[in-house]
Each structure stands twice: as C-alpha cells, then as structure tokens.
C-alpha positions in Angstrom: 171.3 111.9 67.9 170.4 109.6 70.4 169.7 106.3 69.9 167.3 104.0 72.1 169.9 101.3 74.2 168.8 98.2 71.9 170.3 100.5 68.7 173.7 101.4 70.2 174.5 97.5 71.3 174.7 97.1 67.7 175.6 97.9 64.3 173.9 96.7 62.1 170.9 97.9 63.9 172.0 101.4 63.7 172.7 101.1 60.4 169.6 99.4 59.3 167.6 101.6 61.8 168.9 104.9 59.7 168.7 104.2 56.5 164.7 102.4 57.1 164.0 105.6 59.0 165.8 108.1 56.6 164.0 105.9 53.4 160.1 105.9 55.4 161.2 109.4 55.6 161.8 110.4 52.2 158.3 107.7 50.6 156.8 109.7 53.1 157.4 113.8 51.8 157.6 112.0 48.2 153.7 110.3 48.6 152.4 114.1 50.2 154.2 116.1 47.3 153.0 113.0 45.0 149.1 113.7 46.2 149.0 117.0 46.7 150.2 117.7 42.7 148.0 114.8 41.4 145.2 117.2 43.2 146.4 120.8 42.4 146.9 118.6 38.9 143.1 116.7 38.6 141.4 120.3 40.2 142.1 121.9 37.6 141.3 119.2 34.9 138.3 120.0 36.2 138.0 123.6 36.3 139.4 123.5 32.9 136.4 121.4 31.7 133.8 123.5 33.1 135.7 126.5 31.2 134.8 124.9 28.6 131.2 124.2 29.2 131.1 127.5 30.5 131.8 128.9 27.7 130.1 127.0 25.2 126.8 128.1 27.4 128.2 131.7 27.0 128.4 130.9 23.6 124.7 129.1 22.5 123.3 133.0 24.6 124.8 134.8 22.3 123.8 133.6 19.5 120.2 132.5 21.2 119.0 136.1 21.1 120.2 136.5 17.0 118.7 133.1 16.2 115.8 133.3 18.9 116.9 130.1 20.9 115.4 129.8 24.1 118.2 128.9 25.8 122.1 126.4 25.1 122.2 123.8 22.8 123.7 120.4 23.0 126.5 120.5 25.6 127.8 116.3 24.4 127.3 115.8 28.4 123.8 113.3 29.8 124.6 114.0 33.3 123.3 118.0 32.5 119.8 115.8 31.6 119.8 113.4 34.6 117.9 114.7 37.9 120.0 115.6 40.4 123.3 114.1 39.1 125.7 116.7 40.4 126.3 118.7 37.2 124.5 121.7 36.4 123.9 124.7 34.4 122.1 127.9 35.1 121.4 131.1 33.4 120.2 134.3 35.3 119.0 137.4 33.7 120.2 140.2 35.2 118.8 143.2 34.1 114.9 142.9 34.7 112.8 142.4 37.5 112.0 139.1 37.2 115.7 137.5 37.1 114.3 134.9 34.3 116.6 131.9 34.8 117.2 129.0 32.9 118.5 125.9 34.1 119.8 122.1 33.4 117.3 119.3 33.7 119.4 117.9 36.1 119.0 121.1 38.4 115.6 120.2 38.8 113.4 123.8 39.7 116.5 124.4 42.1 119.0 126.7 41.9 122.3 127.5 42.4 124.3 129.4 44.7 125.8 132.3 43.0 129.2 133.2 44.3 129.2 137.3 43.7 126.4 136.7 47.0 129.2 134.4 48.9 131.9 137.4 48.4 134.2 135.3 45.9 135.8 137.9 43.7 136.3 137.8 40.3 139.7 137.3 38.4 140.9 138.5 35.1 137.6 138.4 32.6 135.3 138.4 34.9 135.3 134.9 36.2 134.5 133.5 38.9 135.6 130.2 40.7 134.9 128.7 43.7 132.9 126.4 46.6 129.5 125.9 48.2 126.8 123.8 48.9 124.2 122.8 45.9 121.1 122.4 46.4 120.7 118.6 46.7 123.2 119.1 49.5 126.7 118.1 48.1 130.0 120.4 47.8 129.8 121.8 44.0 132.7 123.9 42.1 131.3 126.3 40.6 132.4 128.9 37.8 130.5 131.8 36.9 130.7 135.1 34.3 128.9 137.6 33.7 127.9 138.4 30.1 126.5 141.6 28.6 124.8 140.3 25.2 123.6 144.2 24.3 119.9 144.8 23.6 119.2 140.9 24.6 120.3 141.4 28.1 123.1 140.5 30.9 123.0 137.6 31.6 124.7 135.2 35.0 125.6 132.1 33.4 127.0 129.5 35.6 128.3 125.7 35.4 128.6 123.9 38.1 129.8 119.7 39.1 130.4 117.8 42.0 134.0 117.4 42.9 133.6 113.2 44.0 134.7 112.7 40.8 138.0 113.8 41.1 138.1 113.0 44.7 137.5 109.7 44.5 140.6 110.0 41.2 142.2 111.5 44.2 141.8 108.7 46.8 142.6 105.3 43.4 145.8 107.4 43.2 146.9 108.0 46.3 145.8 104.6 47.3 147.8 103.0 44.4 150.7 105.6 45.7 150.3 103.8 49.4 151.1 99.9 47.6 153.4 101.5 45.3 155.4 103.3 47.8 154.8 100.3 50.5 156.4 97.5 48.4 158.9 100.1 47.6 160.0 100.6 51.5 160.2 96.5 51.5 162.7 96.5 48.8 164.3 99.1 50.3 164.6 97.5 53.9 166.0 94.7 52.4 168.1 96.4 50.1 169.4 97.9 53.2 169.5 94.6 55.1 171.6 92.7 52.7 173.9 95.9 52.4 174.8 96.4 55.9 175.1 92.7 56.1 177.4 92.9 53.2 179.2 95.9 54.6 179.7 94.5 58.3 181.2 91.2 56.8 184.9 92.1 57.3 184.1 92.6 61.0 182.6 89.4 60.9 185.4 87.9 59.0 188.0 90.2 62.3 186.3 88.5 64.7 185.8 85.2 63.2 189.9 85.6 63.2 190.6 86.9 66.5 188.4 83.7 68.0 191.1 81.4 66.2 193.5 83.9 68.0 191.8 83.0 71.0 191.8 79.4 70.6 195.5 78.8 68.8 194.4 78.1 66.3 196.2 81.1 64.8 198.6 83.9 65.9 198.0 87.1 63.3 195.3 88.7 61.9 195.3 87.1 57.8 193.3 88.1 55.2 192.8 91.2 53.1 190.5 93.7 54.5 189.0 96.8 52.8 190.8 100.3 53.5 188.8 101.3 56.7 189.4 98.4 58.5 192.8 97.5 57.5 194.8 100.3 59.3 192.7 98.5 62.7 193.7 94.8 61.6 197.5 96.0 61.2 197.3 97.8 65.1 196.1 94.2 66.2 198.3 92.5 64.4 200.9 94.7 66.1 199.6 94.7 69.5 199.5 90.7 69.3 202.8 90.6 68.9 203.7 93.4 71.7 202.1 90.8 73.8 203.9 87.8 72.7 207.2 89.5 73.0 206.4 91.3 76.5 205.2 87.7 77.7 208.6 86.4 76.1 211.1 89.1 77.7 209.1 88.9 81.3 209.6 84.5 81.0 213.3 85.2 80.5 213.2 87.8 83.1 211.9 85.2 85.8 214.6 83.1 85.1 217.0 85.3 84.7 215.6 86.7 88.6 215.4 82.6 89.7 218.8 82.0 88.3 220.4 85.7 90.2 218.6 84.7 93.9 219.6 80.7 94.0 223.4 81.3 93.5 223.6 83.7 96.6 221.0 81.5 98.5 223.2 78.6 98.1 226.0 80.7 99.1 224.2 81.5 102.5 222.9 78.0 103.4 226.8 76.5 102.8 228.1 78.8 104.8 225.1 78.4 107.5 225.8 74.4 107.4 229.8 75.2 107.5 229.7 76.9 110.9 227.3 75.1 113.6 224.8 77.4 115.5 222.3 78.6 116.5 223.1 82.0 114.3 223.5 79.3 111.5 221.0 77.9 112.1 218.8 80.8 112.1 220.5 81.7 109.0 219.6 78.6 107.3 216.0 78.5 108.6 215.4 82.2 106.9 217.7 81.1 103.5 214.6 77.9 103.2 211.8 81.0 104.5 213.2 83.0 101.3 213.7 80.0 99.0 210.3 79.1 99.5 209.2 82.6 99.1 211.2 83.2 96.2 209.9 79.9 94.7 206.6 80.9 95.4 206.9 84.3 93.6 208.8 83.3 90.2 205.8 80.6 90.1 202.5 83.0 90.5 204.9 85.6 87.3 205.3 82.8 85.4 201.6 81.9 85.4 200.6 85.8 85.4 202.9 85.9 82.1 201.2 82.7 80.9 198.1 83.7 81.3 198.4 87.3 79.7 199.5 86.0 76.8 197.6 85.2 73.2 196.2 82.7 72.0 197.1 79.8 74.3 194.5 76.8 74.5 194.5 73.3 76.7 191.7 70.8 75.4 190.5 69.3 78.8 190.1 66.3 78.1 193.7 64.6 77.8 194.6 66.4 81.0 191.7 65.3 83.2 192.0 61.5 81.9 195.9 61.0 82.8 195.7 63.2 86.5 193.0 60.3 86.9 195.5 57.4 86.1 197.5 58.9 87.9 195.9 60.1 91.6 194.3 56.3 90.8 197.4 54.7 91.0 199.0 57.3 94.0 195.9 56.6 96.3 195.4 52.5 95.8 196.6 51.5 98.7 194.3 53.7 100.7 190.9 52.2 98.2 190.4 55.6 97.3 188.3 55.9 93.6 189.1 58.5 90.7 186.5 59.2 88.2 184.9 61.7 85.5 186.0 63.1 82.4 185.7 66.2 80.3 184.1 66.8 76.7 186.6 66.5 73.4 185.1 70.0 72.5 185.9 71.5 76.2 188.8 74.0 75.5 190.6 75.5 78.5 192.3 79.3 77.1 195.6 78.7 78.9 198.6 76.9 79.7 198.6 72.9 79.6 200.8 73.1 82.6 198.8 75.6 84.7 195.6 73.4 83.8 197.6 70.2 85.4 198.7 72.5 88.0 195.0 73.4 89.4 193.1 70.5 88.9 196.2 68.5 90.1 196.5 70.1 93.8 192.3 69.9 93.6 192.5 66.0 92.8 195.0 66.0 95.6 193.4 67.6 98.1 190.0 65.8 97.7 192.2 62.4 97.5 194.0 63.0 101.1 190.4 63.7 102.9 188.0 61.3 100.6 187.4 58.0 102.2 186.1 56.2 98.9 186.1 58.0 96.6 186.7 61.8 94.4 184.6 62.4 91.3 185.8 65.3 88.8 182.9 66.5 85.9 183.9 69.7 83.8 181.0 71.7 81.8 181.0 74.7 79.9 178.5 77.5 81.0 178.0 81.6 79.7 180.3 84.0 81.1 178.4 85.7 84.1 180.3 88.7 82.9 178.7 88.8 79.1 180.3 89.4 75.7 179.6 86.3 74.6 182.1 84.3 76.2 182.0 80.8 78.5 183.8 79.4 81.1 184.8 76.0 82.0 183.2 74.4 85.6 185.4 72.0 87.3 183.6 70.1 89.8 185.8 68.2 91.8 183.5 66.2 94.7 185.1 63.9 98.0 183.2 61.5 100.2 185.5 62.7 103.5 184.3 65.0 106.4 183.8 68.2 104.2 184.5 71.9 106.2 182.6 74.2 108.2 181.6 77.5 105.9 184.0 78.7 108.5 187.1 76.8 107.6 186.4 77.1 103.9 188.2 80.7 103.5 190.9 79.7 105.9 191.9 77.0 103.8 193.0 78.7 100.5 195.2 81.2 102.5 199.2 80.2 102.0 200.7 77.8 104.1 197.1 77.2 106.1 197.2 74.2 107.2 193.5 72.9 109.4 195.1 69.4 109.8 198.4 69.1 110.6 197.9 65.1 110.8 197.1 65.0 107.0 200.6 64.9 104.6 201.3 68.5 102.5 202.3 72.1 103.0 198.9 74.0 102.9 200.3 75.7 99.5 197.8 74.0 97.0 194.4 75.0 97.7 196.2 78.7 97.8 198.1 77.8 94.4 195.2 76.8 92.6 193.5 80.3 93.9 196.2 82.4 92.7 197.1 80.7 89.4 192.7 80.9 88.7 192.9 84.3 89.6 195.8 85.1 87.3 193.8 83.6 84.1 190.4 86.0 85.6 188.9 82.4 86.8 188.1 81.8 90.6 188.1 78.9 93.1 185.1 78.4 95.6 184.8 75.1 98.4 181.4 74.5 99.2 179.8 71.3 100.9 179.4 68.1 98.7 175.4 67.7 98.5 176.4 63.6 98.7 178.5 64.6 101.9 182.0 65.7 102.1 183.9 68.3 100.3 182.8 70.0 96.9 185.7 72.2 94.9 184.3 74.3 92.1 187.1 76.0 89.6 185.9 78.4 86.9 188.0 79.5 84.2 188.1 80.8 80.7 187.1 78.2 78.3 184.7 77.9 74.5 
C-alpha cells in the first residue's frame, strides 16, 4: 500500500489514517449489512401480515358458501375500508363465465393485477408472492392463492398493500443507523488519536532526550522505554559513547602527533642555526613553513574532532561581550568602537574556543579596516536544510573601504593578503572558513548597506 506524501512524513498521521480508514470501512460494511438485514426482516414481517389476511379471507370464503354469506367478514383493519388507502383485498371467481369479483371498499371499483398473468410462479401450497403496480400507480406487494371450495366454486383470493410503510420504516432505521455510526465513528477517531498519541509518547520522550544531549544538557539517554524502543535507546547510547571515545582518541592522536613533529623540527632548525649559510637559511625557511603547515592542519583536525562531538554547546552572549571588550581596548588608539550583543537564549552547538576563534578573527579583521565603527548582531533563523533545526547568524559590519565582489572569494584563501600594508598573516578569514565548514556552517562576505564590508557567519545553534 502506497501512502500519500503528506502521510509518509509522519508516523502519527500514518497510524491515524490507517485506523480511521479501517474503522470507516468496517462501519460502512456493517451499516450495509444491518440495513439489508433489517430490510429483509421488515419485508418478511410485512409479507407474513399479508399472509395472515390472506388466510383469514380464505377461511371466510370457505364459510361464506356454507353459511350463505356474500364475502369475508371484518378483517380488523380499517384501511381496507378507506378508498385508495393502499391496503386491498379481492376475490375473483374463476369457474364461471362472468368471473364475479368481490373486493374491499378501498379498491373503489378498481381491480388488482393477477400475479399469474405476470408470470410469477406459485410456491409450495399454491401461494404466489410478487410486486406489481396497483390501480393508484403505487407499487403493491401482492399475495394470492387459488382455492377450490367444491360445489361453491373456485376462487382467486388476493391481498395487496403498498410497501411505502415498510420503506418509511427502513428509511428511519437507516437514518438512525447513520447517526449512531457517525457518533461511533467520531468516538473511534478520538480513540485512535488518543491511542496514537499515547503510543508515540516514548518516541517524543526519546526526541527530547536527544535534543538535551545535543544542547549539552546530558551525556546519555536516560529513562525507561517500551520493549520495542528500548533496543534503539541502547544502540543510541552505545553510538554516543563510541562517538565520545573517537573524539577523545582523535584529540590524543593529534596531540601526540604535534609533540612527535615538534622535536624533529626543532632539531632541524637548531642545526640550521648552528651552521650559517645559504643551505642552512633555506632549511630554516622550509622548516618554518612546515611548522606553520603542521600547526594549521593540527588545529583544523582538532576543530573537526570537536565539531564531531555530540553535546558540546556554548552560550553566545558571554563570548560576544568578552570579545567586544577586548577589541575595544586593542583598537582604542585608532578610535574604533565596537558595539553589539547577543540574546541570552542563543546557543552555539560547538566548542567555546572555536566560537571565540571564529568571531574573534572576524572582529579583528573588521577592526583593522574600519574607520570608526564595528558592529555585530546575532540572530537565530531556520536552517535552510530543514529538519526543524536552527542556525545562528553572526553579522559583522565595519565602515571601512569594503571589498570588491571579485576579491571576496580570494580574501578567504589561506595566506592570501590583499593589502600588505595592514598587519596580519592572511590566515584569519581562511581559519574562520575552515572552522565553519567543520561545523557544517559557512562564511559569506558582502557589502555593508551603510558602507564597508559585511561578514555573515552561519553556525548550527538553537
């Protein structure tokens, strides 16, 4: 069975839709069966009533010849006396040429059609049952029988009645059934919604526990879960523990590698310094480049390991406040002011030192180029990738000369300096780009609407 797209995205909708569909199908089938059963029962009762009248008339006809009466006596139903009431009886003599007819007053000089002429076969006992159009245009249910009273004669006895009363009863039953099943269907829908909500509560609890771990409020999934969910919880706890172990091993290996490489590099540099000359100068130069490369990639490996850790969170407000105070002092001599703030409820999903390094590099770069002012704003917005997540948008503006569009991509390249007169190594923006990418974020350079450069840093947060 293929579900529509709006159902496949939600287990709750799928379960509710399935339960509601099955309940609706059961109710529809039950209503059809009950209506059909009630119709047959009502028709059987109606026909038995006609047969009772038929037997009474047959008995009266048999006695009428013996007692000299002219027809059946009182049947006990006044409808046979009312003109065109829909209830009729008729007695037709078949063994004479005249075919004398006696009928109830309700026929009002009209005649009933004969089922034998309409091709209706007789049942055991000679009784025929059928439906035919009566003299008033209504459909009548007719019961007839031929009786032989010996010397008195042979008669066709007929009793007919309109089925409207039965149809009205069936319609009333159908309406009552629809109302009752409608209420029952509504109750079943509410019960299904409650059942789905209660049944999926462990999954919502699991979602809350995972969100707490992602925010750093916990380190494992706690609580008791049903037997169907408990294996998943155990596997997730093992996965979280394995992730933590991998991160710790990565940090340890990075540290060991850093120590293992520093000693040989120091020996090479010392040997080069001890023997001055062109070769030693070249060796020292290349050793310095190697040291920078090792430091850069080791820092990047550490950042990638920290970014892969589960449960690391950092509040943005104190970081922003501390950095603004620091750079306000650093650039006080140039008269550059730093302003901005972050709301207390904004958190970065990552390590504190990484957030300090990324935002610090951007503020430092803005301070170098700003004429008078640097500002920072922090906002939360939905993650473009979806899944109900959010990102923090750090917007750093300066009132400096800005940067041409064709140079913005080059500014984030490692070691690329667009102006050698400014202090720095050209690594700041590239470090921010690499760190942001490690966390699944991004850095974009654009134009400040008030003049200058605008740097927008997007990072996972909540």
